[in-house]
N, C-alpha and C positions, 0 to 999 in steps of 0.2 A: 613615488613622490618624496621630495625632500620637504621635511618638516622642521620648523625651527619653533622653539618654546622660549619666550621672555616674558618678563615682568610687564604688565600693561602700564602705559603712562596716560595722563590725561589727553594726550595727542590722539590716543587709540580710542577714544570715547564712542565716536559714531558706530563703528562696526561692532563694538563690545555691546553697546546698547541694543543694536538690532538683534544680536544674537541672545542677549538676556532676555529680550522681548519673547523671541520665539521659545526660549527655555520655558518662561512663566507659562505660555500658551500650551507647551506640552504637558504642564501640570494642571492644565484646566482653567488659566485664568485667561480674562479676555486681553485681547491686544490691546497694548496701551504703550506706544513707542514713547511718549512723552515721559510717562512715569518710569519706564526702564532708562531713559536718558538720565533723569534727574537721580534716581537712585544709584545709577554707577558712576555718575559725576561726583556724587558725595563720596562713594566708597574710594574713587581714585585720588579725589582732592584731600580727604582726610588722611588717607593711608589706613583706614579702619580694617581693610581687608588686603588680602595678597591676591591680586588678580593676575594669572598667567594667561597668556594667548598663544595660540598656536598659528603659524603662518607658513605659507607656501614659499617657494622661490621668487614669486612675483609679490611678496609681502600682502597677499591676501589674507585676511584673518578666516582661519577655518573653524576654530573653536575656542573655548575659554574653561577656565576652571577658577573658582573662588574660595579662597580659604580664609577663615576667621580665626584669629590668635585667642587662645583661651589658656588655662593653666589646668593641669593635672594635679589636684590636691593631693590624691594617694600617692602617686609617683614623685610627688614635689618637683615637678618639671614643667616647662612650657609645653602647650600642645596646640594643636589646630584642627579645626572642624572643616573637612572639605564639604562645603554645602552645595555648590553649583558645579555641575559638569555638562557641558554642551557642546556638540559638534554640528556644524551646518549640515543639514540633510544631504547636500551635493558632496560632502567630504566623507561621509561615513564609510565604514568598513575599508579604511585606508591606513589605519594605525593611529589616528590622530588622538582618539580618547586614551588609548595606550600610552602614548607619548606625553600626553599632559598629565596622566596619572604618575608616571615615573618622574618627572620633573617636579610634579607637587611633593612627592614623599622626598625627593632629594633635596628640593629647597627647605622644606621643612627641617630636615635633618641638618643642613648648613645653618640654619638659624636656632640650633640648639634645641628643637624639639624632641620629645620622648616618646610623643604619641600623635598620630593623626587618625581621626575617625570620620565616619561618614554614616548617612542614613540613606536608604532608597526604597521605593515603593515595593511592596511584596510582589507585583506582578511585573517589575521591570527585570525580566530574566536576563536580557543581554547584558545590562550592567552588572547584574551579579556574578555572570560568567566572566566578565572582564575583572572584576575586583578579585574574585577567588583565583582566577589565572594569575594574577600579580602577586598572591599570596596574602592578600587581606583575609581576616578570618571573621565570619559572622559571630556575633555575640548572642548566644542563646540564654545566657543567664539574667539579663536585665530587660525591663520593660521601659519604653520611651513614653513619658507622658507630656501632654501640653495643655495649657488653658489659655484662654483669650481673656486678658485682664479687662 
């Protein structure tokens, strides 16, 4: 399969929203295409995140990843959080996720980032194998905390 990765534009909203809705369902959220469409429309219009999409030779959207710009205070450099990665179930095990991850890191590097980080569920072993196979290193020194304000 020939895979092309490019930055999503507002014209990509519909297929990205469908995949984003499936991504949210994967993490236990109820299906809500309208919510997914609104959220992704805002991200694409504002440019508040970097959305990369993988397409096949027929320009069908196979998957996406979304990175949010941040800053690494300790490293005094720009950084990104790779928050979302999702591949359509029909396109899995064909190198789409790996290709998206490689392009995400390359794009972050081109934009001057000194670091890209991500989080994944402890039981998401296939994703962990992918990340580690690409050279990502699991941080065993820090805990992640969160609170709903």
